[in-house]
N, C-alpha and C positions, 0 to 999 in steps of 0.2 A: 504493499500500501503505500502511495506516493503522500507527500503533503496536500497535493491538487484533489486529493481524493475527500477530502473533508469538505461536508455541507454543515455549513452554519445557521441551519434551522429558519432558513428565511428570516434572519433577524429583523432586516428593514422594515418587513409591514407587521411584525410580533408584536401585539397592543401589550402582551404581559411581559415577554424579557425586554421591551424597551419602557417598561414604568419606572419611573423613578425610585421606588423601593428597592429594584433589582441593580441601581447602576453603580451601586459601591463594589459591586462584583467585578467591574472593569479595571479597579484598582487594585485587586486582589488576583496577583500570578498563582496561577494554578500550581505551582511546584513550590512557592515561596522562595526558602534560603536555597534551594536546590540551584536556583538561577546562578549562585555565586562558582557554582561547580559548573555549568552547563550554560553557558550565555545565550544560547538560542531559545531558551525555555522560559521565553519571556510571554506566554499565552495566558491566557484570566481564565478566573473562574467564568467568568461570562462566556469566553468563549467554549469552554467545554459545556454549558449550558445547553448554546445551540448544538453542537455536535451529541450531545446526549439526546436532544429531544428527536433527531435524526433518525438515529438508532433504534428511539424507542417508537417512533412509528412504525419502524420496520419489523418490531419485534411483534407490534399489536398487528400488523397485517397477516403475518404467518398464524399468529394463534385465533383470528378474527376466522381464517379461513377453514381454521380445523375446528370451529366453534367451541374453543378453547380457553375464550377470552373472559376474566373473570369479573370485570364490571367495565363500567361507560369508557371505550378508547380516550376521549378525550380528557376524563380526570387523570388516567394515568400518563397521558404526554405533559400535562400542565404540571403534573407533579414532578416528570422528569426534569422539566424547568426551573423549578422551584427548589428542588428537595438540598441544595446546596448554598442558596440565598443567605444561609444564617451563618456562613464561615467568616471570621476575620482576617485580618490582615495576616500573612507569614501562616497561615491556616491553622493546622494544628498546631505547631510551636508556638502560636500565642494563646490558641484556646486553652490548653492547659493551664497558662497563668490566669486568664479571666474566669475560668470556671474556678477558680480558688478565690476570685478577687469580687465576682459580681455573680455567683450562683446561677449562670445561665452555660449552657453550651450551645453550639452550633444547632442542634434540632429545637431546644427551647425560643432559642433568639429568632429561628425562621419563622415559627407560630406567631411570635411578637409582631415580626414583619407584614405577616398576612393580614394584623388586626391593625395596620399602621392608617393613622389617619392622613399619610403621605399621599397627596394627590398630583395626577399627569397635570397637563395642558388645557385639558376640558375639564377639571374639576374632580375627576374619577378616582378614588381608592383603588389600591389593588384587588380589594376584593368584589368590587364593584366592576373591574375590569376584567376579572374572572368570570363574572355570573352573565356579565354581556357575551362572553366568549362561548357561553354553554358549559360552563364547569360546575359542578354541584360543588360547592365549597364545604358541605358538611362532609361528604365524603372523601373531599380533597383532606381533610383534618383526620379521617380515618387511616388515610395511606400514610400520612405523616407518623402517625401514632401506632404503626404496623400492622395494617392490614395487610394479609398475605398478599392482595394483588400489587401491592406496592415492590415485591420481589422483581417484577418484569425490569423495573429500572436498578433495584438496589443489591439484588444477590451476588453475592461474592463471586460464584463461578460465570455466571450466564445472563446479570443483569445489564443492561445498556449501560448504565454508569459507570462498570468496570469496563466494559470495552472501549467505552468512549475514552476515557483518561487514559488507560494503558497506552491505548493506540496513538493517542495523539502524544504523549508523554513521551513514546519510545521514538519518533518520528522528530518531536522539536528537540531531544536531548542527541540525537545519532546514536542511538543506542545499539549495539552492536548484533543486536538480534531483534527482528521484528517479529512481531505476536503473529499466532495463525488469524487470518483474516475472518474476523468475527462473520462476514457473509456466507462463509463456508460453512457455519455453523445454526445460524439462525433458520433455517427453514426447516432444523429437527428440532426447533424448540416445542414443547408442550406445556398445560399446566392441567394438573389433576392435585384434588384434594388439596388447596392451598399452598401446592408448592410447584416450583418452576423446574421442569426438568427435561430430558431429550428422549425421542421417539424413536425406539430403537426397529421401528416395523419398515426394514430395509433387508436388501439383498446382504448375504454375508458378508461378498465386500465392502459394501456401504457400511453396513455396521461396525467391521476394524476400522474403517476410515473414520466414523464418528468417535469411536472412543480413542483412537488415536489422536483424533483434533481435538479431545478433551483432555488429554494427559499434556500434551504439548503446549496448551494453554496455560493448564497449572504449572506448569514447569517453568513460562516465560512469567506467568504472576512472581513466582517466588525470584527468579532474578532478577526483576524491575524495584521488587522491594529492598531484596537485599542489597544489591548494587546500587540502586538509584537514591530510591525514597529512604531508605534506612540504612545507609552507607556510615562506615565511621564519620566521614567528611560532613555528612550532610549530618549527622547527630551533633556533632561539635560545634557547627556551625546554629543550629535549632539551640542549643544550649546558652549560646554566647547570647542571644536574641532574648530566651526566654530570663535569662537572668538581669539582661539590661531593662528590661520591661519592668521586673518585679521592683527593681531599685528605684525605677521611674516613678511606679505607682508608691511607694513607700517614702519616696521624698515628696509626694503630692504634684509633682510638676506633671503627671499625667493622670488624666481620670480614665479609670478604667472602664466605665460605661460607653465613653465616647470614643474608645479606640475599635469598638468593633464598627464602625462605620467608617474608620480612616483606609486611606490607600496602605500597602505597603511602603513607600515612599513618602507616606505623610507622618507614618510612626517612625520611620527612621529620622527622619530629619528633625521630628519632635523631639526626641530622645537626645540626639546630636547637638541641639539647640540649647539643653538643659544649661543653667548657667552654675559651675562649679560650687557657688557659694550658697545657692538655692537647696533648698530641702534639709530635713534634719540629719545630724549624723554624717553628713557627708554623701548622703544616697544620691544625689544627683550627679557628683563625680563621679561615684562607684558606676552609675548607668551609664555616663560616655564610656567610660574604661571598659566596661562589660562587652560594648558594643564594637568596640573596634576590631575584635577580631573578626567580625561579619563584614563591617562596612568597609575596611582596609584590606580583606580578603589574606588576612593573616593569622587564621584560625590556632588556637592550643594545638599542641602534637600528643598522642598518645605517649604514656612512660609506662604505665603497670594495667594490665588488662587481667579480668578474671573471667575465666571461662569453664564449661565443663571439663571435668577431669580428663574424659576420653579425648578430647580435641586440644589440646594445650599446644599442641605442634602447628596449629593453625592461627597465626596471628600476623598482627602488623610488624613491618620490619622497624627494629629499633626498640621497643618495648618488650619488658619483662611479663610473662606471663605466671599467674597464680591459679591452680585448680579451685573449683568450688563445687558443690553438689547441686543438682537440680532442686532440691529443697530451698536451697540458699537463694538460688536467683530465683524462682517463684517468690519466697516471701521479700526477695528485695523490689520485685515490679509492685507488689501489692503495696507494701510499705511507702516507697517514694514515689507511686504515680503524681503525688502532689508536689508540684516544683519547688513550692516554697520549704519543703521538709528536706528537700533536694539542697536545698543552698544552706539548710544548717548543716548537713553533712558537710557539706567543702568547707564551710567555715572553720568547722572543727578541725578538718585536715591542713587547713591553712594556719590557722593557730598552733597546732601542733609541728609543723615541716618549714613555717614561716616562709610559704612559696604559696601564690595564688593559684587555685585547681579548678578545673569543672571537673565532674562526674557524669558521665555520658550512659545511658542505657535505652534499649528499644523500648518505645514507649508506651506498645500495646502488643504483647507477643503473638496476639491471636492473627495478626496480620501475615505473618510467615506463615502460620500452619496450613494445612489444605483443607478446602471446604468441599464436603462431598458432594455428591449429583444424583438425583434421583434418575431411574432409568425407568421408561414405560415400553410397552406394546399392548396395544389395542387397549388403551384405558386402565391398564392392569399395572401395577407397581411389580415388576421384575427383580429387581432387588437395587443395588447402590453402585455407583462407579469403583468404591473403594474395595467390593466385595467381588468385581470384576477383574480387576486389574491390584490386589493388594499388594505386591512389590512397588506398584508407582507410589501407593501411600506411605508406606514404610519408609522409600527413597526421601520423600519430601520431609516426613517427619525428621529424620536422621538429618537431612541438612540443615531444617531447622536449628536443631540442638548444636550441631556444629557453626553454625553462625551466631548464636547467642552472644553475648559478652557485657561487661559491665567495664568501663574504662576510666582510669584518672587522667585527666589532659593536662598541661602542663605548657606556659610560654616554651618555646624552643630552646631559649639559654637555659633553661633550668633543667630540662629533661636528663640529659647526664648525671646532675647530681641525686637527681630523685630515681632514677635508674637503680644508679649504687644504693640507695637505702631502701629497696624496692621491698627487701624483707620486714623492714621495721612500719613503712608504708600497707603494707599487706595485714599485718600485726594489728595495727592501731584501726585499720579500715573495719576489719572483722568486728571488733571489740565496741567501737561505737554504732555499727550496724547490728549488732546481735541486740544491743538495749535497744533500739528501737524497733525492733521486731517483736521484742518481748512487752514494748509498752504499746505497740500496736495492736497485739494479740488479747493484751488485758482491759483494752477500750471493748473488744469486743464481747 
């Protein structure tokens, strides 16, 4: 697939996509901080919404012809255009901070925008434009709140949203593998009992082709997540941005509620303009300093990595690797999902070793785990993809465990010194984190 194969969902005459409530998405890059790694990745969430709309239309075409479309086509298509409208600048990197600061996430934010009083040039709210366009807004809310029909857009393997962003992202990043063309699978889509799946009522040759396509697509998903979205370099840029925003909020030079509608550039500029003398305890200065790693494209580098014992030989050049158990990794993800708590851990490390540090971890382990696919024949569930190709799923699970790591990053000039002290760093790190695990467990 080439870049000129993208269809933008006839954006020019789409009154919903062009409503003022959706325009902040023009300033939110689809890949956020990853543009620092792949300069061609300048496409926005607005671009993605148009392409997602196009693929959703095609999915609905197939399901409608088969009599398997679970609800009104227009409602599903409108959902595909709106489902990402609640994302903030720098997407998930910033959302983790805003979730802890505003008690909102991109889902609740989208529902807030759906009820917004913001009007277009003709004095119409987004809800009014949707109703004029024939959308049942009540049903749209159900899709936002998990109605199974929404899987046509949001399914983690077969959803139009996933096909749209992975295809576009691969092209824009110049990724070395293009995914299987979604058009090769879309004709086999079906929907039964609240599940989006694949219809296997085909010849043996075609059946083998469908299964191979599904496995190839999941392998591609794994690669683009681990090598682009959640790569070590992406994660350290994300942490620079998170910490900068946290300090700016603490200094009261950024209103977290206002951040949702800022563009990526506006947020970066706002933090960079913070006067060092403003904010309590020098927090504004710390915000600017934390952002330098991203804005100057000079991120901290990994000095110590914690990986599952079986995979300690798989590491970045120059870092020391310390083995951990899956139990420790799971507890860490659960305990330190809140980035403010991660900052406290970093502060403890910095005070002990007198060196600024960033701790980077995969934000959501589910993102790299395989999503199973139901398989149907003549309207009957015949099994799951994992049952047909168990070796494929075992391989994905193994690769996910191999990929997982928690990394301590420092300025390049401090790396050698911290590497020499890696045993002391590891010991202190475990002591602090185990204390957090205990407190987190007691709160439950």
